[in-house]
C-alpha positions in Angstrom: -1.6 8.3 20.9 1.9 9.4 20.3 3.4 8.7 16.8 6.8 7.0 16.6 9.1 8.0 13.8 12.8 8.3 13.0 14.5 11.7 13.0 13.8 12.8 9.5 13.3 16.1 7.7 10.5 15.9 5.2 10.4 18.6 2.4 9.1 21.9 3.5 5.4 22.4 2.8 6.2 25.5 0.8 7.6 23.3 -2.1 4.1 22.0 -2.8 1.6 23.8 -5.0 -1.6 25.2 -3.3 -3.8 22.2 -4.2 -1.3 19.8 -2.8 -0.8 21.8 0.4 -4.6 21.8 1.0 -4.8 18.1 0.5 -1.8 17.4 2.9 -3.2 19.7 5.6 -6.6 17.9 5.3 -5.3 14.3 5.3 -3.7 14.4 8.8 -4.0 10.7 9.6 -3.5 7.3 8.0 -7.3 6.7 8.1 -8.0 10.0 6.2 -5.3 9.1 3.6 -6.9 5.7 3.2 -10.3 7.2 2.7 -8.8 9.5 0.0 -7.1 6.6 -1.8 -10.3 4.6 -1.8 -12.1 7.6 -3.5 -9.6 7.5 -6.4 -10.4 5.4 -9.5 -8.1 2.5 -9.7 -5.4 2.7 -12.4 -5.8 -0.4 -14.5 -3.0 0.7 -16.8 -5.2 0.1 -19.8 -3.2 2.4 -22.1 0.3 2.0 -20.8 2.2 0.9 -17.6 2.9 3.6 -15.2 4.6 4.4 -11.9 3.4 8.0 -11.2 4.7 10.3 -8.5 2.4 12.0 -5.9 2.0 15.0 -8.1 1.2 13.0 -11.3 -1.4 10.9 -9.4 -3.3 14.1 -8.4 -3.1 15.4 -11.9 -4.5 12.1 -13.4 -6.8 11.3 -10.5 -6.2 7.6 -10.4 -3.7 5.2 -8.8 -2.6 1.6 -8.6 -1.1 0.1 -5.4 2.4 1.5 -5.8 1.2 4.9 -6.8 -1.2 5.0 -3.9 1.7 4.1 -1.5 3.7 7.0 -2.9 0.8 9.3 -2.3 0.5 8.1 1.3 4.2 8.4 1.9 4.3 12.0 0.5 1.3 13.1 2.6 2.1 11.3 5.9 5.7 12.2 6.0 4.4 15.8 6.4 2.7 14.6 9.6 5.7 12.8 11.1 5.6 9.3 9.5 8.8 8.0 7.8 8.3 7.1 4.1 8.3 3.3 4.5 6.8 0.9 1.9 5.8 -2.7 2.4 6.2 -5.0 -0.5 4.2 -8.3 -0.6 5.5 -10.9 -3.1 3.1 -13.3 -4.7 3.5 -16.7 -6.4 2.0 -15.3 -9.6 4.4 -12.3 -9.6 1.5 -9.8 -9.1 2.9 -8.1 -6.0 1.3 -5.6 -3.8 2.8 -2.4 -2.3 1.5 -0.6 0.7 2.6 2.4 2.9 3.8 1.1 6.2 3.3 3.1 9.4 3.9 2.7 13.1 1.9 4.2 16.0 1.9 3.5 19.6 4.5 0.7 19.0 2.1 -1.1 16.6 2.2 -1.5 12.9 -0.4 -0.6 10.3 -0.7 0.1 6.6 -2.4 2.4 4.0 -3.0 1.0 0.5 -4.9 1.2 -2.7 -6.2 -2.0 -4.3 -8.8 -3.5 -6.6 -9.7 -5.8 -3.7 -11.2 -4.5 -0.4 -9.3 -7.0 1.6 -5.9 -5.6 0.4 -6.5 -2.0 1.5 -5.1 -0.6 4.7 -4.9 -1.9 8.3 -5.2 -0.3 11.7 -2.1 0.0 13.7 -2.8 -3.0 15.9 0.0 -5.5 14.8 3.0 -6.1 17.1 5.3 -6.9 14.2 5.4 -6.3 10.4 5.2 -10.1 10.0 1.9 -10.2 11.9 0.6 -7.3 9.7 1.6 -9.3 6.6 -0.3 -12.3 7.9 -3.5 -10.3 8.0 -3.3 -10.1 4.2 -2.7 -13.8 3.5 -6.3 -14.9 3.2 -7.5 -11.8 1.2 -4.6 -12.3 -1.2 -5.9 -15.6 -2.5 -7.6 -15.4 -5.8 -7.3 -17.7 -8.8 -3.5 -17.3 -8.9 -2.4 -15.2 -6.0 -0.6 -16.3 -2.8 1.8 -14.3 -0.6 5.2 -15.9 -0.6 7.4 -13.2 1.0 7.6 -9.6 2.1 10.1 -6.7 2.5 10.2 -3.2 3.9 11.8 -0.4 1.9 12.7 3.1 3.1 12.4 5.7 0.4 15.0 7.8 2.2 17.6 5.5 0.9 16.9 6.8 -2.6 18.5 10.1 -1.6 17.6 13.0 -3.9 15.6 10.9 -6.4 12.3 12.7 -7.1 9.5 10.3 -6.3 7.2 13.0 -5.0 7.0 15.5 -7.9 8.5 13.9 -11.0 6.5 14.4 -14.2 8.0 11.1 -15.5 7.4 7.6 -14.3 9.5 6.8 -11.2 10.6 3.4 -12.2 13.6 3.6 -9.8 11.1 3.1 -6.9 9.7 0.0 -8.5 13.1 -1.4 -9.3 14.3 -0.7 -5.7 11.3 -2.6 -4.3 11.9 -5.6 -6.6 15.6 -5.8 -5.9 15.5 -5.3 -2.1 15.7 -8.4 0.2 12.3 -10.1 0.9 11.7 -12.5 3.8 10.0 -15.8 2.7 6.6 -16.4 4.3 5.4 -20.0 4.8 1.7 -20.4 5.2 -0.7 -23.3 5.5 -1.3 -25.2 2.3 -4.7 -26.5 3.5 -5.8 -22.9 4.5 -4.7 -21.7 1.1 -6.7 -24.4 -0.7 -9.7 -23.6 1.5 -9.7 -19.9 0.4 -8.9 -20.8 -3.2 -12.0 -23.0 -3.4 -14.0 -20.3 -1.6 -12.8 -17.7 -4.0 -13.7 -19.8 -7.0 -17.1 -20.5 -5.7 -17.7 -16.8 -4.9 -16.6 -15.7 -8.4 -18.9 -18.4 -9.9 -21.9 -16.9 -8.1 -20.9 -13.3 -8.2 -18.5 -12.8 -11.2 -18.5 -9.0 -11.0 -18.0 -8.7 -7.3 -14.9 -8.6 -5.0 -14.9 -10.8 -1.9 -15.3 -9.3 1.6 -16.0 -12.5 3.5 -12.9 -12.3 5.7 -13.0 -12.6 9.5 -10.5 -9.9 10.2 -12.5 -7.0 8.8 -12.4 -5.3 12.2 -8.7 -4.7 11.6 -9.2 -3.0 8.2 -8.5 0.7 8.0 
């Protein structure tokens, strides 16, 4: 299936160190990157908040959602995918960031999350909005509900070093917060149904994360 991408020159592979090059050459597809991100411990930021670059994530061997999206962007731009990020806004201000890709005219995502339902999606969605809707039910927990979404292009940051910086790349986070988001209206009754379902699930299985969603066939 032919990939679709804008005309864009990613950094030459020679600028990466040997370990990074080996990883990039091995992770040739969104699915392989998703499997790699799932293998990384989740960054719960127990010591301090962070927004690590691709290089720092590999050094520390952990990632939260935005850090995982930057890893996916760095790797997959070497395989022809533009560095696009999808930001999901939530009513509780606990937003989620994913790498957004397009293949064969359809949209998909790669992501790292504490919740299985918020990981990546296959490229089967005809619009970004339809992709976002696939996350609505899985986003519902005791406080979470998607209220809007936006697409950011890391190319707009110019020479800002979000790939290799040894410091936190807060400019990326600020860019995502400040960029326009489209409001998303969803069913109140459906939200209440999944809120009740989540509460009952956590009552019975307090240490588990729900995977009871009907769209699991769309998960990456």
